[in-house]
VMD Tcl script that draws the C-alpha trace (Angstrom):
set ca {
  {8.43 -4.87 -8.31}
  {6.27 -5.28 -11.40}
  {7.68 -8.69 -12.24}
  {6.97 -9.84 -8.73}
  {3.56 -8.56 -8.79}
  {2.91 -10.25 -12.13}
  {4.47 -13.48 -10.79}
  {2.27 -13.47 -7.70}
  {-0.96 -12.75 -9.71}
  {0.01 -15.64 -12.00}
  {0.62 -17.91 -8.98}
  {-2.71 -16.84 -7.31}
  {-4.55 -17.80 -10.53}
  {-2.99 -21.17 -10.76}
  {-3.41 -21.88 -7.03}
  {-7.06 -20.87 -7.08}
  {-7.60 -23.26 -10.05}
  {-5.83 -26.12 -8.14}
  {-7.99 -25.31 -5.04}
  {-11.26 -25.51 -6.99}
  {-10.35 -28.60 -9.09}
  {-8.90 -30.45 -6.19}
  {-11.70 -29.49 -3.82}
  {-14.34 -30.64 -6.19}
  {-12.70 -33.93 -6.71}
  {-12.18 -34.41 -3.07}
  {-15.88 -33.84 -2.37}
  {-16.82 -36.22 -5.12}
  {-14.57 -38.93 -3.87}
  {-15.63 -38.36 -0.25}
  {-19.41 -38.62 -1.42}
  {-18.63 -41.70 -3.28}
  {-16.69 -43.24 -0.35}
  {-19.53 -42.57 2.03}
  {-21.98 -44.00 -0.48}
  {-20.00 -47.20 -0.91}
  {-19.73 -47.54 2.83}
  {-23.51 -47.10 3.26}
  {-23.70 -49.96 0.66}
  {-21.31 -52.04 2.94}
  {-18.50 -51.92 0.25}
  {-15.97 -51.35 2.86}
  {-12.62 -51.42 0.86}
  {-13.73 -49.17 -2.05}
  {-15.61 -46.84 0.32}
  {-12.68 -46.48 2.64}
  {-10.32 -45.99 -0.13}
  {-12.39 -43.42 -1.94}
  {-13.23 -41.59 1.39}
  {-9.58 -41.52 2.46}
  {-8.51 -40.16 -0.92}
  {-11.17 -37.52 -0.92}
  {-10.01 -36.38 2.52}
  {-6.49 -36.23 1.38}
  {-7.40 -34.09 -1.69}
  {-9.59 -31.73 0.55}
  {-6.38 -31.29 2.86}
  {-4.37 -30.40 -0.33}
  {-6.95 -27.98 -1.31}
  {-7.03 -26.35 2.07}
  {-3.11 -26.06 2.20}
  {-3.03 -24.48 -1.29}
  {-5.74 -22.07 -0.26}
  {-3.77 -20.98 2.90}
  {-0.68 -20.48 0.71}
  {-2.72 -18.37 -1.79}
  {-4.22 -16.31 0.93}
  {-0.63 -15.66 2.22}
  {0.50 -14.66 -1.25}
  {-2.46 -12.40 -1.46}
  {-1.51 -10.67 1.87}
  {2.03 -10.35 0.65}
  {0.86 -8.55 -2.41}
  {-1.29 -6.18 -0.55}
  {1.58 -5.43 1.85}
  {3.62 -4.35 -1.22}
  {0.89 -2.28 -2.47}
  {1.96 1.10 -3.67}
  {-0.14 3.78 -5.43}
  {1.10 7.22 -6.89}
  {-0.77 10.07 -5.28}
  {0.95 13.13 -6.68}
  {3.77 14.57 -8.57}
  {5.81 17.77 -7.45}
  {8.06 19.67 -9.92}
  {10.56 22.49 -8.69}
  {11.80 25.64 -10.43}
  {14.59 27.78 -8.68}
  {13.58 31.25 -7.99}
  {16.75 32.28 -6.11}
  {19.10 31.18 -3.24}
  {17.14 28.59 -1.30}
  {13.86 29.78 -2.94}
  {11.90 27.52 -5.15}
  {8.38 27.29 -6.71}
  {6.70 23.93 -6.32}
  {4.20 22.77 -8.85}
  {2.07 20.21 -7.21}
  {-0.44 17.92 -9.10}
  {-2.81 15.29 -7.59}
  {-3.17 12.02 -9.20}
  {-6.93 11.37 -8.31}
  {-8.41 14.58 -9.65}
  {-5.76 16.16 -11.63}
  {-5.90 19.20 -9.49}
  {-2.82 21.54 -9.46}
  {-1.35 24.20 -7.25}
  {1.87 26.29 -7.03}
  {3.58 26.90 -3.74}
  {6.80 28.97 -2.97}
  {9.09 27.12 -0.63}
  {12.06 28.29 1.17}
  {14.93 26.01 2.16}
  {17.08 23.04 0.80}
  {14.41 20.39 1.01}
  {10.63 19.77 0.71}
  {8.47 17.68 3.00}
  {4.93 16.50 2.70}
  {2.99 15.21 5.66}
  {-0.12 12.78 5.70}
  {-2.30 11.00 8.15}
  {-2.56 7.29 7.22}
  {-4.98 4.61 8.22}
  {-3.85 1.16 7.57}
  {-5.69 -2.16 7.89}
  {-4.92 -5.69 9.26}
  {-4.03 -8.30 6.71}
  {-7.72 -9.91 6.57}
  {-9.15 -6.54 5.51}
  {-6.21 -6.23 2.95}
  {-7.07 -9.51 1.30}
  {-10.63 -8.21 0.83}
  {-9.12 -5.15 -1.00}
  {-9.07 -2.49 1.74}
  {-5.80 -0.48 1.12}
  {-4.34 2.31 3.21}
  {-6.31 5.40 3.39}
  {-4.71 8.83 3.65}
  {-5.26 12.57 3.97}
  {-2.61 14.95 2.91}
  {-1.76 17.53 5.64}
  {0.99 19.90 4.96}
  {3.74 20.98 2.48}
  {6.66 22.74 3.66}
  {10.24 23.75 3.09}
  {13.22 22.51 5.20}
  {16.68 23.70 5.78}
  {19.63 21.25 6.02}
  {21.19 23.44 8.68}
  {19.54 23.44 12.17}
  {20.65 27.08 12.64}
  {18.88 28.04 9.35}
  {15.80 26.16 10.38}
  {15.85 28.21 13.62}
  {16.62 31.66 12.18}
  {15.35 31.80 8.61}
  {11.96 32.19 7.30}
  {9.87 29.01 7.10}
  {7.27 28.31 4.45}
  {4.25 25.78 5.42}
  {1.19 25.26 3.55}
  {-1.98 23.28 4.44}
  {-3.15 20.75 2.02}
  {-6.55 20.13 3.68}
  {-9.20 21.97 1.84}
  {-12.37 20.93 3.42}
  {-12.40 18.40 6.32}
  {-16.11 17.94 6.32}
  {-16.90 15.25 8.82}
  {-13.47 14.36 10.18}
  {-13.19 10.64 10.90}
  {-9.70 10.88 12.34}
  {-10.61 11.70 15.83}
  {-13.24 8.84 15.87}
  {-10.68 6.44 14.60}
  {-8.16 7.56 17.24}
  {-10.82 7.42 19.95}
  {-12.11 3.94 19.00}
  {-9.11 2.50 17.43}
  {-8.96 -0.51 19.78}
  {-12.67 -1.20 19.13}
  {-12.50 -1.49 15.40}
  {-11.25 -4.94 14.80}
  {-9.73 -4.51 11.36}
  {-7.84 -1.19 11.91}
  {-4.15 -2.01 12.20}
  {-2.68 1.52 12.72}
  {-3.47 5.16 12.59}
  {-0.27 7.45 12.24}
  {1.25 10.39 10.80}
  {3.56 9.88 7.85}
  {6.10 12.05 6.18}
  {8.66 12.00 3.34}
  {11.19 14.51 2.37}
  {13.82 14.96 -0.43}
  {16.08 17.84 -1.78}
  {14.82 20.57 -3.85}
  {16.52 21.23 -7.22}
  {15.78 23.29 -10.29}
  {13.63 21.32 -12.85}
  {13.46 18.36 -10.45}
  {10.38 16.12 -10.63}
  {9.33 13.76 -7.86}
  {6.48 11.41 -7.28}
  {4.90 10.72 -4.02}
  {3.19 7.22 -3.41}
  {1.09 5.79 -0.61}
  {1.98 2.35 0.69}
  {0.50 0.32 3.57}
  {3.34 1.71 5.69}
  {3.04 5.31 4.72}
  {4.30 7.84 2.17}
  {7.23 7.17 -0.30}
  {8.88 9.71 -2.53}
  {10.98 8.83 -5.69}
  {12.77 10.91 -8.33}
  {11.13 10.98 -11.74}
  {13.60 12.84 -13.93}
  {17.47 13.25 -14.23}
  {17.81 16.58 -12.37}
  {15.97 14.80 -9.30}
  {18.02 11.71 -9.60}
  {21.33 13.78 -9.87}
  {20.47 15.91 -6.77}
  {19.57 12.92 -4.87}
  {22.90 11.20 -5.52}
  {24.62 14.35 -4.26}
  {22.22 14.71 -1.14}
  {23.84 14.19 2.25}
}
mol new
graphics top color blue
foreach p $ca { graphics top sphere $p radius 0.5 }
foreach p [lrange $ca 0 end-1] q [lrange $ca 1 end] { graphics top cylinder $p $q radius 0.2 }
display resetview
């Protein structure tokens, strides 16, 4: 993924350089062509003008390809938002040490179950807005434990924690109400990710244009994930 991102970035720089140079040369030749035509030098004026138009078309085509690559890069955008580390306290009992990436804030939660799940609200943008640098926005909602067994989920104690500290002015109801009137809003949706809990396991949660993603960060997490059914 990092190699792909680097390749796309390098291609974008090369493409933009080609667009600028080709576009400037095309404008210059088109200007010379029009000038020669004004001076009744039909052959040289027509040749320079036609060549200038061709170069401008090439510049436009390269620009469209570059914009497409920029869109692709944004669509693949991922940003880590938190890490979560587990210590086993007993049978189906874990402490979860959660650390946010943006401000370094930490909190410890006791979870019951076999798996952990984190929920968020996500606001994603249409490709033109992504090209301008608007990445998906999110608000963490809940952290809770899950049981693999449906019977356990119904009968045993469940642990659920809110991750919303201070809503302030909540924009989500406004976005939901006026979603069809906000031209650049692509989607407003709930997103969740869950993985198994394990003693000394550490996971990372990332936000992408499509929602939340969770990945193992150490060997206990990877080993448990390989056994997970």
